[in-house]
N, CA, C and O atoms as a printed pandas DataFrame, in Angstrom:
     atom_number atom_name residue_name chain_id  residue_number  x_coord  y_coord  z_coord
0              1         N          UNK        A               1 -116.655  -71.912  -32.221
1              2        CA          UNK        A               1 -116.512  -70.516  -31.799
2              3         C          UNK        A               1 -117.215  -69.567  -32.762
3              4         O          UNK        A               1 -117.539  -68.434  -32.404
4              5         N          UNK        A               2 -117.449  -70.038  -33.991
5              6        CA          UNK        A               2 -118.057  -69.164  -34.999
6              7         C          UNK        A               2 -119.468  -68.759  -34.600
7              8         O          UNK        A               2 -119.906  -67.649  -34.902
8              9         N          UNK        A               3 -120.182  -69.656  -33.919
9             10        CA          UNK        A               3 -121.555  -69.343  -33.510
10            11         C          UNK        A               3 -121.581  -68.203  -32.508
11            12         O          UNK        A               3 -122.561  -67.462  -32.438
12            13         N          UNK        A               4 -120.503  -68.054  -31.723
13            14        CA          UNK        A               4 -120.423  -66.940  -30.767
14            15         C          UNK        A               4 -120.377  -65.618  -31.528
15            16         O          UNK        A               4 -121.046  -64.653  -31.159
16            17         N          UNK        A               5 -119.582  -65.587  -32.590
17            18        CA          UNK        A               5 -119.487  -64.384  -33.417
18            19         C          UNK        A               5 -120.825  -64.080  -34.087
19            20         O          UNK        A               5 -121.267  -62.932  -34.116
20            21         N          UNK        A               6 -121.459  -65.112  -34.622
21            22        CA          UNK        A               6 -122.756  -64.920  -35.285
22            23         C          UNK        A               6 -123.793  -64.413  -34.292
23            24         O          UNK        A               6 -124.572  -63.513  -34.606
24            25         N          UNK        A               7 -123.802  -64.991  -33.094
25            26        CA          UNK        A               7 -124.758  -64.560  -32.077
26            27         C          UNK        A               7 -124.491  -63.112  -31.670
27            28         O          UNK        A               7 -125.423  -62.337  -31.461
28            29         N          UNK        A               8 -123.215  -62.756  -31.560
29            30        CA          UNK        A               8 -122.866  -61.382  -31.204
30            31         C          UNK        A               8 -123.316  -60.398  -32.261
31            32         O          UNK        A               8 -123.856  -59.340  -31.939
32            33         N          UNK        A               9 -123.098  -60.740  -33.527
33            34        CA          UNK        A               9 -123.531  -59.868  -34.622
34            35         C          UNK        A               9 -125.053  -59.745  -34.630
35            36         O          UNK        A               9 -125.593  -58.652  -34.795
36            37         N          UNK        A              10 -125.738  -60.872  -34.452
37            38        CA          UNK        A              10 -127.196  -60.858  -34.422
38            39         C          UNK        A              10 -127.733  -59.964  -33.317
39            40         O          UNK        A              10 -128.690  -59.215  -33.514
40            41         N          UNK        A              11 -127.100  -60.057  -32.143
41            42        CA          UNK        A              11 -127.518  -59.219  -31.019
42            43         C          UNK        A              11 -127.310  -57.748  -31.335
43            44         O          UNK        A              11 -128.172  -56.918  -31.046
44            45         N          UNK        A              12 -126.175  -57.426  -31.924
45            46        CA          UNK        A              12 -125.881  -56.029  -32.233
46            47         C          UNK        A              12 -126.826  -55.489  -33.300
47            48         O          UNK        A              12 -127.245  -54.333  -33.239
48            49         N          UNK        A              13 -127.161  -56.332  -34.281
49            50        CA          UNK        A              13 -128.118  -55.903  -35.308
50            51         C          UNK        A              13 -129.479  -55.633  -34.673
51            52         O          UNK        A              13 -130.147  -54.656  -35.013
52            53         N          UNK        A              14 -129.885  -56.503  -33.752
53            54        CA          UNK        A              14 -131.148  -56.299  -33.040
54            55         C          UNK        A              14 -131.101  -54.995  -32.248
55            56         O          UNK        A              14 -132.055  -54.217  -32.265
56            57         N          UNK        A              15 -129.983  -54.762  -31.553
57            58        CA          UNK        A              15 -129.816  -53.521  -30.783
58            59         C          UNK        A              15 -129.836  -52.313  -31.709
59            60         O          UNK        A              15 -130.337  -51.249  -31.343
60            61         N          UNK        A              16 -129.288  -52.483  -32.912
61            62        CA          UNK        A              16 -129.263  -51.384  -33.877
62            63         C          UNK        A              16 -130.675  -50.950  -34.233
63            64         O          UNK        A              16 -130.982  -49.759  -34.271
64            65         N          UNK        A              17 -131.535  -51.936  -34.495
65            66        CA          UNK        A              17 -132.909  -51.602  -34.868
66            67         C          UNK        A              17 -133.700  -51.045  -33.688
67            68         O          UNK        A              17 -134.593  -50.218  -33.870
68            69         N          UNK        A              18 -133.373  -51.496  -32.484
69            70        CA          UNK        A              18 -134.136  -51.062  -31.313
70            71         C          UNK        A              18 -133.541  -49.810  -30.674
71            72         O          UNK        A              18 -134.234  -49.079  -29.967
72            73         N          UNK        A              19 -132.249  -49.565  -30.926
73            74        CA          UNK        A              19 -131.569  -48.468  -30.230
74            75         C          UNK        A              19 -131.137  -47.319  -31.117
75            76         O          UNK        A              19 -130.867  -46.224  -30.623
76            77         N          UNK        A              20 -131.066  -47.550  -32.428
77            78        CA          UNK        A              20 -130.677  -46.472  -33.319
78            79         C          UNK        A              20 -129.341  -46.697  -33.982
79            80         O          UNK        A              20 -128.654  -47.686  -33.727
80            81         N          UNK        A              21 -128.988  -45.760  -34.837
81            82        CA          UNK        A              21 -127.816  -45.902  -35.704
82            83         C          UNK        A              21 -126.504  -45.725  -34.944
83            84         O          UNK        A              21 -125.439  -46.051  -35.469
84            85         N          UNK        A              22 -126.569  -45.216  -33.719
85            86        CA          UNK        A              22 -125.348  -44.939  -32.963
86            87         C          UNK        A              22 -124.656  -46.210  -32.502
87            88         O          UNK        A              22 -123.534  -46.157  -31.998
88            89         N          UNK        A              23 -125.323  -47.374  -32.671
89            90        CA          UNK        A              23 -124.741  -48.629  -32.201
90            91         C          UNK        A              23 -123.829  -49.284  -33.240
91            92         O          UNK        A              23 -123.351  -50.398  -33.024
92            93         N          UNK        A              24 -123.587  -48.614  -34.353
93            94        CA          UNK        A              24 -122.735  -49.202  -35.398
94            95         C          UNK        A              24 -121.339  -49.493  -34.852
95            96         O          UNK        A              24 -120.748  -50.521  -35.184
96            97         N          UNK        A              25 -120.801  -48.589  -34.010
97            98        CA          UNK        A              25 -119.463  -48.817  -33.450
98            99         C          UNK        A              25 -119.449  -50.095  -32.619
99           100         O          UNK        A              25 -118.460  -50.829  -32.624
100          101         N          UNK        A              26 -120.553  -50.367  -31.897
101          102        CA          UNK        A              26 -120.644  -51.604  -31.122
102          103         C          UNK        A              26 -120.562  -52.827  -32.033
103          104         O          UNK        A              26 -119.969  -53.839  -31.660
104          105         N          UNK        A              27 -121.150  -52.741  -33.216
105          106        CA          UNK        A              27 -121.077  -53.843  -34.176
106          107         C          UNK        A              27 -119.629  -54.057  -34.612
107          108         O          UNK        A              27 -119.156  -55.191  -34.676
108          109         N          UNK        A              28 -118.934  -52.969  -34.907
109          110        CA          UNK        A              28 -117.534  -53.061  -35.330
110          111         C          UNK        A              28 -116.698  -53.714  -34.236
111          112         O          UNK        A              28 -115.886  -54.595  -34.518
112          113         N          UNK        A              29 -116.893  -53.284  -32.982
113          114        CA          UNK        A              29 -116.142  -53.845  -31.862
114          115         C          UNK        A              29 -116.462  -55.328  -31.681
115          116         O          UNK        A              29 -115.567  -56.135  -31.432
116          117         N          UNK        A              30 -117.731  -55.679  -31.808
117          118        CA          UNK        A              30 -118.146  -57.072  -31.643
118          119         C          UNK        A              30 -117.521  -57.960  -32.714
119          120         O          UNK        A              30 -117.012  -59.039  -32.411
120          121         N          UNK        A              31 -117.559  -57.506  -33.966
121          122        CA          UNK        A              31 -116.987  -58.285  -35.063
122          123         C          UNK        A              31 -115.481  -58.432  -34.892
123          124         O          UNK        A              31 -114.941  -59.529  -35.037
124          125         N          UNK        A              32 -114.806  -57.333  -34.584
125          126        CA          UNK        A              32 -113.352  -57.371  -34.414
126          127         C          UNK        A              32 -112.967  -58.272  -33.243
127          128         O          UNK        A              32 -112.037  -59.072  -33.345
128          129         N          UNK        A              33 -113.687  -58.137  -32.136
129          130        CA          UNK        A              33 -113.396  -58.954  -30.961
130          131         C          UNK        A              33 -113.657  -60.428  -31.221
131          132         O          UNK        A              33 -112.861  -61.284  -30.835
132          133         N          UNK        A              34 -114.779  -60.722  -31.878
133          134        CA          UNK        A              34 -115.120  -62.103  -32.178
134          135         C          UNK        A              34 -114.117  -62.737  -33.130
135          136         O          UNK        A              34 -113.740  -63.896  -32.961
136          137         N          UNK        A              35 -113.682  -61.969  -34.137
137          138        CA          UNK        A              35 -112.712  -62.486  -35.092
138          139         C          UNK        A              35 -111.370  -62.743  -34.418
139          140         O          UNK        A              35 -110.711  -63.746  -34.693
140          141         N          UNK        A              36 -110.967  -61.823  -33.526
141          142        CA          UNK        A              36 -109.711  -61.982  -32.795
142          143         C          UNK        A              36 -109.745  -63.240  -31.932
143          144         O          UNK        A              36 -108.775  -63.997  -31.893
144          145         N          UNK        A              37 -110.877  -63.464  -31.230
145          146        CA          UNK        A              37 -111.008  -64.654  -30.398
146          147         C          UNK        A              37 -110.983  -65.917  -31.263
147          148         O          UNK        A              37 -110.412  -66.934  -30.869
148          149         N          UNK        A              38 -111.609  -65.845  -32.451
149          150        CA          UNK        A              38 -111.606  -66.992  -33.359
150          151         C          UNK        A              38 -110.185  -67.320  -33.806
151          152         O          UNK        A              38 -109.812  -68.491  -33.877
152          153         N          UNK        A              39 -109.390  -66.290  -34.108
153          154        CA          UNK        A              39 -108.004  -66.511  -34.511
154          155         C          UNK        A              39 -107.215  -67.183  -33.395
155          156         O          UNK        A              39 -106.413  -68.080  -33.654
156          157         N          UNK        A              40 -107.439  -66.754  -32.153
157          158        CA          UNK        A              40 -106.739  -67.352  -31.021
158          159         C          UNK        A              40 -107.080  -68.840  -30.918
159          160         O          UNK        A              40 -106.203  -69.666  -30.664
160          161         N          UNK        A              41 -108.358  -69.177  -31.117
161          162        CA          UNK        A              41 -108.782  -70.568  -30.993
162          163         C          UNK        A              41 -108.197  -71.438  -32.098
163          164         O          UNK        A              41 -108.106  -72.655  -31.940
164          165         N          UNK        A              42 -107.802  -70.837  -33.206
165          166        CA          UNK        A              42 -107.241  -71.605  -34.323
166          167         C          UNK        A              42 -105.800  -72.024  -34.065
167          168         O          UNK        A              42 -105.303  -72.962  -34.688
168          169         N          UNK        A              43 -105.134  -71.338  -33.155
169          170        CA          UNK        A              43 -103.716  -71.626  -32.888
170          171         C          UNK        A              43 -103.575  -72.920  -32.084
171          172         O          UNK        A              43 -102.458  -73.328  -31.762
């Protein structure tokens, strides 16, 4: 599941460079969501 989080972060970083600084919140949401899903998978 960790690769999903890494891929999500990579995508958001790419979007950040192509779309501007306003996408930082999307990065925060992606990281938080990915981490939450990872925690669920650990149970």
